[in-house]
N, C-alpha and C positions, 0 to 999 in steps of 0.2 A: 461484486465490488471490479470496478475495471482498472486498467493499468495505471493511467493518469492518478485515480484516487490512492492507488498503492502507494505510487513514487511520491506523491506529496506527501502523504501519510510520513513515510520515512524519513525525506528531507525536512519536515518540519519539526520534527524530533532530533534532528540533527546527526543523524545516522548516515554512516556510510552503507555500502549494499554488502560490504562484508559482517560490518557490525551486526546489522539488521539479520542478514542469514545465520549469526550464530544465536540472536536471540531468538530466531523462530526455527532453528533447529534445520536447517535447511542448506543446499549450497547457494554459493554466491551465485554460480552462472545459471541456477534456476531464478532467483531474481532478476537477473538483468534480462534471462528470455519473456519473463513476465513482465517487465517493465517496458521492453520493448513491442511488448503485442506480438511475440514470435511464439507462446504457448499461455492459454489461459491459465485462470486462477483457480486451482483446484478447491473443493469443497474445502479437503484436509487443511490446506495453507490458508484459506478466506477462515476457518475457524480460529487457526491459531496467530493471524492477525486482529482479529476480535479480539483474541484473550489478552496478546500484548498491549495494542494500543487503547482498548476499550472502546465500548458502542457508543458513548456519550461524545470523545473526540472525534470518532470515526462519522458521526453523524453531523457532527458541527461543521468539518472540514466539508463535507458532502454537500452542506448546503450552501456554504461558502463560494464552492465552486460552482454550484449551479447557479448562483446569483451573478459571479463575475463572469460566466458565459452569455448569459444573457445580455449583460452589457456591452459586450464585444461586439 
C-alpha cells in the first residue's frame, strides 16, 4: 500500500487524520508522515488499515486509481 492509496481511503471514508488515527490506534503525526511519503507504511499499520477499511474496498479504490492514472 502506498501513501496515495492510504490518503484516498481516508478521504473517501470522510475521515480527518485525527479520526483515522483514533480508529487505527496510531498517532495523527504518524498518519501525516505516511500521507506525505516521509515514512513508509509499516506492515502493522497496513494490517490495521486492511481490517478497518476491508480488502474489498481497498481493492476497489486501488483499481479505480489505476484506471484514472492510465487516463492522465
